[in-house]
C-alpha positions as CSV (number, residue, x, y, z in Angstrom):
1,X,-9.6,-31.2,-37.4
2,X,-12.1,-32.5,-34.2
3,X,-12.0,-30.3,-31.2
4,X,-14.2,-30.4,-28.0
5,X,-14.3,-26.1,-27.8
6,X,-16.6,-23.8,-25.7
7,X,-18.7,-21.5,-27.3
8,X,-16.2,-18.7,-25.7
9,X,-13.0,-20.1,-27.2
10,X,-12.5,-17.9,-29.8
11,X,-11.4,-15.5,-27.1
12,X,-7.6,-16.9,-27.0
13,X,-7.4,-19.0,-29.9
14,X,-9.4,-17.9,-32.8
15,X,-13.4,-18.8,-33.5
16,X,-14.1,-22.5,-34.2
17,X,-14.0,-23.3,-38.0
18,X,-11.2,-21.0,-38.6
19,X,-8.2,-22.4,-36.3
20,X,-4.7,-23.9,-37.6
21,X,-3.4,-27.5,-36.0
22,X,-1.7,-25.4,-33.3
23,X,-4.7,-23.7,-32.2
24,X,-6.6,-27.0,-32.0
25,X,-4.0,-28.6,-29.9
26,X,-4.2,-25.5,-27.3
27,X,-8.0,-25.6,-27.6
28,X,-8.2,-29.5,-27.1
29,X,-5.5,-28.6,-23.9
30,X,-7.6,-26.5,-22.6
31,X,-11.1,-28.2,-23.3
32,X,-9.0,-30.8,-21.0
33,X,-8.4,-28.9,-18.3
34,X,-11.6,-27.2,-18.0
35,X,-13.0,-30.8,-17.5
36,X,-10.1,-31.1,-15.4
37,X,-10.9,-28.7,-13.3
38,X,-15.0,-29.2,-13.1
39,X,-13.8,-33.1,-12.0
40,X,-11.9,-32.2,-9.4
41,X,-14.5,-29.8,-8.0
42,X,-17.0,-32.3,-8.1
43,X,-14.4,-34.8,-6.3
44,X,-14.0,-32.0,-3.7
45,X,-17.8,-31.3,-3.4
46,X,-18.6,-35.2,-3.1
47,X,-16.1,-35.4,0.0
48,X,-16.8,-32.2,1.2
49,X,-13.7,-30.7,1.2
50,X,-11.7,-27.7,-0.4
51,X,-8.7,-28.1,-2.6
52,X,-6.2,-27.6,-0.2
53,X,-7.5,-30.5,1.9
54,X,-7.7,-32.8,-1.3
55,X,-4.6,-32.0,-2.1
56,X,-3.0,-32.9,1.6
57,X,-5.4,-36.2,1.6
58,X,-3.3,-37.1,-1.9
59,X,0.0,-36.6,-0.7
60,X,-1.0,-38.2,2.6
61,X,-2.1,-41.6,1.0
62,X,1.0,-41.6,-1.7
63,X,3.4,-41.3,1.6
64,X,1.6,-44.5,3.0
65,X,1.5,-46.2,0.1
66,X,5.6,-45.9,-0.1
67,X,6.3,-46.5,3.4
68,X,7.0,-42.5,4.4
69,X,6.4,-41.1,7.7
70,X,4.9,-37.6,7.5
71,X,4.7,-34.8,9.6
72,X,3.0,-31.7,10.2
73,X,5.8,-29.9,9.0
74,X,6.4,-32.0,5.9
75,X,2.7,-31.4,4.7
76,X,3.4,-27.7,5.2
77,X,6.2,-27.6,3.1
78,X,4.6,-29.6,0.6
79,X,1.3,-27.4,0.5
80,X,3.3,-24.2,0.9
81,X,1.4,-23.4,3.6
82,X,2.2,-21.9,7.1
83,X,2.5,-24.0,10.0
84,X,-1.1,-22.3,11.6
85,X,-3.0,-23.1,8.3
86,X,-1.5,-26.6,8.4
87,X,-2.4,-27.2,12.4
88,X,-6.0,-26.1,11.1
89,X,-5.9,-28.5,7.8
90,X,-4.9,-31.0,9.9
91,X,-7.8,-30.4,12.5
92,X,-10.7,-30.6,10.0
93,X,-9.1,-34.3,8.7
94,X,-8.8,-35.5,11.9
95,X,-12.4,-34.1,12.6
96,X,-13.5,-35.6,9.2
97,X,-12.1,-38.7,10.1
98,X,-9.7,-38.7,7.4
99,X,-6.7,-38.8,9.1
100,X,-5.2,-39.6,12.8
101,X,-2.4,-38.1,14.3
102,X,0.1,-40.8,15.8
103,X,3.4,-40.7,17.9
104,X,6.3,-41.2,15.3
105,X,7.7,-44.1,16.4
106,X,11.1,-43.4,16.8
107,X,11.0,-39.8,18.3
108,X,8.8,-39.1,21.0
109,X,8.5,-35.3,20.1
110,X,6.9,-35.7,16.7
111,X,3.7,-36.7,15.4
112,X,3.0,-38.4,11.9
113,X,-0.2,-37.6,10.2
114,X,-2.0,-41.1,9.2
115,X,-5.0,-41.1,6.6
116,X,-7.3,-43.6,7.7
117,X,-8.3,-46.7,6.1
118,X,-11.7,-45.5,5.5
119,X,-10.5,-42.6,3.7
120,X,-8.5,-44.7,1.1
121,X,-11.4,-46.6,0.3
122,X,-13.3,-43.4,-0.1
123,X,-10.6,-41.5,-2.6
124,X,-10.7,-45.1,-4.6
125,X,-14.6,-45.3,-4.7
126,X,-14.6,-41.6,-6.2
127,X,-11.8,-41.6,-8.2
128,X,-11.3,-44.6,-9.3
129,X,-13.9,-45.3,-12.0
130,X,-12.1,-42.1,-13.4
131,X,-8.9,-43.0,-13.0
132,X,-9.6,-46.0,-15.0
133,X,-11.2,-45.0,-18.0
134,X,-8.2,-42.3,-18.3
135,X,-5.9,-45.1,-18.3
136,X,-7.8,-46.8,-20.7
137,X,-7.2,-43.8,-23.4
138,X,-3.9,-44.1,-22.4
139,X,-3.7,-47.5,-23.0
140,X,-4.9,-47.3,-26.4
141,X,-2.3,-44.8,-27.3
142,X,0.6,-46.5,-30.0
143,X,4.2,-46.1,-28.3
144,X,4.4,-43.3,-31.4
145,X,1.8,-41.2,-30.0
146,X,2.6,-41.5,-26.3
147,X,6.2,-40.6,-26.9
148,X,4.4,-37.2,-29.1
149,X,2.4,-36.5,-26.2
150,X,4.8,-36.8,-23.5
151,X,7.2,-34.9,-25.0
152,X,4.4,-32.0,-26.1
153,X,3.2,-32.1,-22.2
154,X,6.8,-31.6,-20.8
155,X,7.7,-28.7,-23.5
156,X,4.3,-27.3,-22.3
157,X,5.3,-27.8,-18.5
158,X,8.6,-26.3,-19.4
159,X,6.9,-23.0,-21.1
160,X,5.0,-22.3,-18.1
161,X,7.3,-23.1,-15.5
162,X,9.7,-20.6,-17.3
163,X,7.1,-18.1,-17.5
164,X,6.2,-18.7,-14.1
165,X,10.0,-18.1,-13.1
166,X,10.2,-14.7,-15.1
167,X,7.1,-13.5,-12.6
């Protein structure tokens, strides 16, 4: 089986060349995860922000595209951070020009957090080519391959969720 494996991959899943099919699958999944982490780090670095900042922007851009309004409490809840941390996060994103605070259109006591047009453009330019390439790979799958992969990934997600719930 062909797999992209790092030299230290034998630690958990056996040495390359001495693996069975399930182990090769886990090695490939681990390789994908490593590549994804490196890509996210590179994106954060190129945009000059931390992980939480980038997660907040992704959430705000998705909400904006679906017509949702996001307030600081929504952001705090989604990120699982305190209101004080959320305030600091929003302050950073406002200062960097990525978001604006605007009055809520129907509740004058509230604010909404809105990503700027420049942020949308920056994120699309930074991640667009990578997303297009990933989509090309997914589009190259047969319907049967897609079903198998989706089923596998959902089962892996359930296994991780069960593990997390047990701790």
